[in-house]
C-alpha positions as CSV (number, residue, x, y, z in Angstrom):
1,X,-22.5,31.1,61.9
2,X,-24.9,30.7,58.7
3,X,-22.3,31.8,56.5
4,X,-19.6,28.9,57.8
5,X,-22.8,26.0,56.9
6,X,-23.1,27.2,53.3
7,X,-19.5,26.8,52.9
8,X,-19.1,23.8,54.9
9,X,-22.1,22.3,52.8
10,X,-21.4,23.6,49.5
11,X,-18.8,20.8,48.8
12,X,-20.9,18.0,49.9
13,X,-23.5,19.2,47.9
14,X,-21.6,19.3,44.5
15,X,-20.0,15.9,45.3
16,X,-22.3,14.1,43.3
17,X,-21.7,16.3,40.4
18,X,-18.2,15.4,39.9
19,X,-17.0,13.4,37.1
20,X,-16.8,9.6,37.9
21,X,-13.5,7.7,37.7
22,X,-13.0,6.1,34.6
23,X,-14.5,2.7,35.2
24,X,-13.5,0.9,32.0
25,X,-10.3,0.4,30.5
26,X,-9.3,-1.5,27.4
27,X,-7.2,-4.5,27.4
28,X,-5.6,-5.8,24.4
29,X,-4.2,-8.8,24.0
30,X,-0.3,-9.0,23.3
31,X,-0.6,-10.5,20.1
32,X,-3.0,-8.2,18.4
33,X,-1.7,-5.9,15.6
34,X,-1.4,-2.2,16.2
35,X,-3.4,0.1,13.9
36,X,-2.4,0.5,10.5
37,X,-0.5,-3.0,10.6
38,X,-2.6,-4.3,7.8
39,X,-2.1,-1.2,5.5
40,X,1.9,-1.9,6.1
41,X,1.8,-5.7,5.7
42,X,3.9,-6.4,2.1
43,X,1.1,-8.5,0.8
44,X,-1.6,-5.5,0.9
45,X,0.9,-3.3,-0.3
46,X,1.4,-5.6,-3.3
47,X,-2.3,-6.0,-3.8
48,X,-2.6,-2.2,-3.8
49,X,0.2,-1.7,-6.4
50,X,-1.5,-4.4,-8.8
51,X,-5.0,-2.8,-8.7
52,X,-3.5,0.5,-9.3
53,X,-1.5,-1.0,-12.3
54,X,-4.7,-2.6,-13.1
55,X,-6.8,0.6,-13.1
56,X,-4.1,2.6,-14.9
57,X,-3.9,0.0,-17.8
58,X,-7.9,0.1,-18.1
59,X,-7.9,3.9,-18.4
60,X,-5.0,3.9,-21.1
61,X,-7.0,1.3,-23.1
62,X,-10.4,3.4,-22.8
63,X,-8.3,6.4,-24.0
64,X,-6.6,4.7,-26.9
65,X,-9.9,3.3,-27.9
66,X,-11.4,6.7,-28.1
67,X,-8.5,8.1,-30.1
68,X,-8.6,5.2,-32.6
69,X,-12.4,6.2,-33.0
70,X,-11.5,10.0,-33.3
71,X,-9.0,9.1,-35.8
72,X,-11.0,6.6,-38.0
73,X,-13.8,9.5,-38.0
74,X,-11.3,12.0,-39.1
75,X,-10.2,9.4,-41.8
76,X,-13.6,8.8,-43.2
77,X,-14.2,12.7,-43.2
78,X,-10.8,13.4,-45.2
79,X,-12.0,10.5,-47.8
80,X,-15.4,12.0,-48.2
81,X,-13.7,15.6,-48.7
82,X,-11.4,14.1,-51.1
83,X,-14.0,12.4,-53.1
84,X,-15.6,15.8,-53.4
85,X,-12.4,17.6,-54.4
86,X,-11.8,14.7,-56.9
87,X,-15.2,15.1,-58.6
88,X,-14.6,19.1,-59.1
89,X,-11.2,18.6,-60.7
90,X,-12.4,16.3,-63.1
């Protein structure tokens, strides 16, 4: 009888440990946008492309300025060396 009683009381003892049934549920209004709807909208896509184009133009302008500065330095060095060569040949 002792064995039967322990098995009969075991489910009652663990009843409180079981996971509770879901009490909350999300309810969305029917006119709400789905996830990612903003990223797929036309206006967002156009703004994103414009920002990317602006960033690329800015980076290209910076690279062009750096290249122009390097060219000016090279020209100045060439002229300096040319003066040295001209002074030795005369």
